N, C-alpha and C positions, 0 to 999 in steps of 0.2 A: 162420466157423470159430470157434465158441464155445470159449473157453478156450485158444486157440492164438494165437501171435503173428500179426499181420497180414501177409498175403502182400505182398511187394514186386513192383512192376510195372515192367518195363524195356522199352526200345525195341530191338528186334533186327533190324528191317528198315525201310527207307524207299523209298517210290516217289512220283513226282510227275510231272505235266505241267501246267505253268504257262506264262504268257506269256513269261517270261525264261529258260525251261528245260524241255525236253521230257523230261528225266530228272534224276536227283539230281546227276550230274557237271556238267551244264550249269546247273542251278539254283544249286548251290554256287558255282560260278565267277562267275555273274552277281551273286550276293549279295555276294561278296568284292570284286568290282570295281564295284559300284553300277550295273550295267547294267539300265536298264528295258526292258520288253518291250511298250510301248504302241504301237499301230500302227492304221491305218485299218481300219474295219469293212467287210468285203465280204459278210458273210452276209445282210445286209439293207440297204435304202436308209435310211441314217441322216441324209441331208442336211437334213431338216426338223427335226432335234432340236438341242438346245443344243450338242452336239458330235458328232463323227462318228468318234470313235477309242475304243480299249478295249484291255484286256489280252487279247489274242486268242492262243490256243494254235496254234502253227504246225504242229507235227507231231502229228496226232491218229491214233490207231489203230496206233501203232508196236507190233510184237510180237503183234498180235492175228491170229487165223486166219480161214479161210473161214466158220466157223461163226458168226462174230461180224459178218458183212456185214449191214447193215440195221439195226443197233442204234441206238437214240437217242444223241445226242451225250453226254448225261449218263452213260449206261451205258458208253460208249467211254472217257471220261475216267476214270472209276471203275476199270474193268477194266484199263486200261493201267497206271495207277499201282499197282493191286493186284498185277499180275504182276511188276512191277519190285520191289516191296517183298518178295514172297515169294522171289524169286531172291536178293535182297540178304541176306535173312535165312537163306538156305541151308536153308529149311524144307521138309520133305517131309511131307505130311499122310497118314500111313498109316491102317490101319483102326481102330486103337485111338484115335489122336489125333484122328481125324475127329470123334469124339463129344465131345471136349474142346476143339474149336475152334468159336468163334462169330464172327459177323459184325455189326459195328455200323456203320451208315451215316449220315452227316449230309448234308442237302440242303435247299434252299429250293424249288427248282423242280421237282426230279424229272425226268420226261420231258415237261415242258410245252413245251420248245423245239420238238420235232418237231411237236406238235399245232398250235402257233401258226403255223408255217410252212405247214402244210396249210390252216389257216384262211385265212392271207393269200393263198395260191395260189387258193383257192376263191373268195375275195372278188374277187381281180383278174380271175378268168375270168367270174364272174357277180356283179357289183356290186349287182344289184338283188334277188338272192335270198338266203335265209337259209342259212347253212352247214348241211349235214347230212351230215357225214363218215360213212364206214363204220364199223361197230362195231370192226373190227380196229384202227383207229387208236387206240381208247381203251385197248388192252392195255399200251402203254408209259407211260400217264399215272400210275397210282399210284406214288408214291415208293418203296414197298416192293419194287417189281419189281427195283430195282437190287440191293438186298441178297439177294433171291432169286437173281439172276444170279450174284453172287459166290459164294454157297454152291455153286451147281451147278458153276461152272467150277473152283472151288478145292477142292471136296470137303469143306466145313465143314458138319457135321451137328449140331453142338451147339445151333444156333438163332440167330436173328437179330433185330435190331431197327433201325428206321429213325426218326431223329429229325429233325423239321421244326420248328425253333425259330428261323426266319429266320437272321440272320447270325451267330447263336451255335451253330448246328446242328453244325458240326464239333466244336467244343470240347465240346459237350453229349454227342456220340456217344463221345467219348474218356472222359468221366466214366461213361457207361454201361459201357464196357468195363472200367474200373477196378473198378467194383462187381461185375461178374461174376467177375473173377479173384479179388478179395478174399473173395467169398462161396464160393469154391471151386467155382464153376459151370463154370469153364473154366480151362485152362492157357494157351491162345492165343486172342487176339482180334484179328481183321483189322479195324482201325478205318479206315474209308474215308470220304471226303466228296467231293462233286462238285456243280458247278453250271455249266451252259453259258451262253454268251452268248445272250440271248434278248431279242427285241424287246419282249416283254411287260414284263419287269422293267426294261429300258432305258427304255421310254417312261414307266414308273411314276416312276422317279427324275426323268425329265425334267419330268413334271408337277408333282412336288414342288419343282422348281427347286433339286435337289440335285446336278445334274451340273455339273462345272466345264466352261467353255467352252475351257479351256486344258489344264491339268495338275494332277495331284493334289499338293497342298502341305500335308502334314499338320503341324499345330501352327505353321504359319506366319501371320504377322500378315495376309498377303494371300491366305490361302486362299479359295477361292470355290467348293468343291464336290468331289465324288468323280469318279473315273473308274472305270467298271464293268470287271470282268475275268471271266474264266472259268478253270476249272481243275479238277484232281482230285488228291487226295493220299491216301496210305495209310501208316499206321504199323502194324507188326506188334508188338503188345503181348503180353508173355509174363511168366509167373511167373518170378521171378528164379532160383529154385532149378531150374526146368524148363529155363531158358536155359543155366545153368552146367552141368547134367548133359549136355546135348548139345553143349557147347563153342561156343555161339553168340557172335558178336561183339556187344557191348552198347554201344550209342550213349549212352544216358542213362537215367535213371530218371524216371517220372512219379510224383512224390512226393505230389501232393494235388490236389484240385479244389475249387472253390466255385461254387455256383449261386444265383440269386436272380432277382427280377422287380421292376421299378418299380411295376407296377400303376398306371400314370400316364397313358399315352397310346398310341394304336395306332402312332405313327411316331416321336414326339419323345421323347427321354430325359428323365428327371426332372433338371431343372436342378440340384437339390441333390445329385445323385449317389448317392442312398440305395442303390439296387440294385447299382451298381457297387462301392460301398464294402463292402457285405455279402459280395459274391461274392469280392472280393480277401481280405478278412479271413477268410473261411470257408476259402478255399484255403490260406492260410498256417497256419491252425490245423489243417487236415487233414494238412498236411505236417509238422507240429510245428516250424515255423519262425517267427522273428521278422521284422519288416521289415528290420532291419539285416542279415539274412542273405542278402538278394536283391542280386545283382550286376548284373542286367540286366533290363529290362522291354521285352517285345515288344508294343507298344501296338496297340489296335484302330485308332486313327489314321485316320479316314475322310477327313479334310480338309474336313469340313462344319463350319459355324459351331457348331451346338449340340453335336454329338458330341465334338468336340475340346475344347470348354470344359468339358463334363461330365466327360471323362476326366481332364483336368488337375485339376479339382476333387477327383476321387475320389483320385488318387494322392497329391495334396497332403494330403488328410485322412489317408490311411493312413500315409504315410512321413514327413510333415513335412519338416524340415530335411535329413533323410537323402537326400531326392530330389536334392539338389544334387550329389551324388557317385554317383548311380545312372544310367547311361546308359539312354535310352529311345528306341526307334525304331519306325517304321512301314513295313513293306515293301509296303503298298499303293501307296506311291509308285512302285514298280517293277512290280508285278503287277496293279494295279487292285484294286478291291473285288470279291472273288470270291464274295460273298454266303454261301451255306450252306457252301461249301468253305474260307472264310477261316480258320476256326479251326484246321482241320487243317493247311492249307498254312502257316499261321504258326507253328504247333506244330513242323512239320518244320524251319522256318528257325531256331527257337529250339534244337532239338535240335542242329543243325548248328553253331550258334553255340558252344554249350557243348562239343561234341565236338572242334571244330576251333580253338576259342579265337579267334573273331573277332566283331566287332559289325556286323550288317548295317546299312546306312545308311538315313536318310530323305532320299532325293534330292528335289531342287527346293525344299527348305526352307533359307531363308538367313536370314530375320528372324523369330525366334521370337515368338510371341504376347507382347504387353506383359505384364509382371508375373511372368513365369515364367523364371527363370534356370536352366533345366535344360539338360542335355546331350541334344540330339535326334539326335546322331550324323549330322551332315550329309554326312560321308564314311566309307566303310567303314574299319575299322582293326582290327589284331590286338589281342587283349586276353587276355593270359595270366592263369590263375588264376580264371576264371569258375567258380563253384560251383553257384549256384542262380538260376533265372530265372523270371519270371511272364510268361504269355501271356494277353492279354486279348481277350474277344469280347463286344461289346454290340450286340444286335440289335433290330429292330423288335418291338413288343409289350412292350418292357421287358425282354426276355430278356437276362440277364448271366451270363457265365461266366468263370472264371479257372482256369488250369492252372499248377501249380508244377512246373517241371522241373529235375531236379538232375543234376549230373555223373554219369557212370557209376560205380557202385559199384567199390570195389577188387576185383581179380580173387580169386575164391575157389578153394580146391582143388577139382578136377573129380572127383567120384565116379565109380564104375563106371557102365558104360553103362545106357541106358534100354531100356524094352521097347516103345516106340511104333513 
């Protein structure tokens, strides 16, 4: 929008299916009470791995119809959260709005879960033969199929994109959505992210010795690895003026984002936190804020040795002594590490924190890493006056993303009706 003021983007709808809540109401309640959703894995035999528990979604497929039977788990998680977000936003996509509505999806695994299950079944039945699955099995594999499905089910004809940047994919997809609206390519973007519990990724973390044999303890001195999770989350992102004209409820504003890459190692983060620092500083600059303006940090907080140390180095560099008065927590202690969905699920938690005035806790963390006197929010608590928050995502391949989320703008006068 050359020569015009930059469009502001607000959140008007939320939908989720996570281990500690199959919908927004349950998820909010669990965050406010510090209730984790970690339980035994039943989808595959995990007895030979470093642990056998994960953040498993209990109620999958709620609100879906007969036409959705047989969908891959990743698609079910995305579609379930998207339906809830659309209903929450009170958004009806009419003929005109359909061409101004786009879909951005973040994922790490896409439809790989179902393919791996079929491979495992074939191997169990024919251990001496090579798997040669039918071609139809490959239709669910491309991650772009999830975005295509959302477009079809929800009537979004403006276009779509799928971001596959490991554990930063959800945050990256929200950044894509912001650019579309800022560039006046869309008025509404359905920003969704999804990743299922899959033996492929679970075994990968096991090989890397990154799985905790017990529980996730982000930023704790005795942390010993992550707990894998699954889930789907969706935010309805909307041009502020568009939202005001239709009288939408506004949860919060996505004020800015920053992206970067370590260019360091396939799995390990840069120990000097160069990429993370750049992403955080770029997000603050994009939002027009200073470090002193941030009241809460929703950390990546995987509870692994290297990632937690790197993230603390990054925030210490950006915020300095200010960080001693800025609470920082990781909800991965409650939902597990949901991989490509993590950035979106954690953004939703951050939106709820700002909207409802509370701080989600870092459960299981009792003895912070030596040398860091920060507030890791060991127990959930109310926090009036939150204005601005940062949500971090740092993934394999050095992918780094940071979102700045602000309290909902003051209500504006509602102009005459729209034509959508």
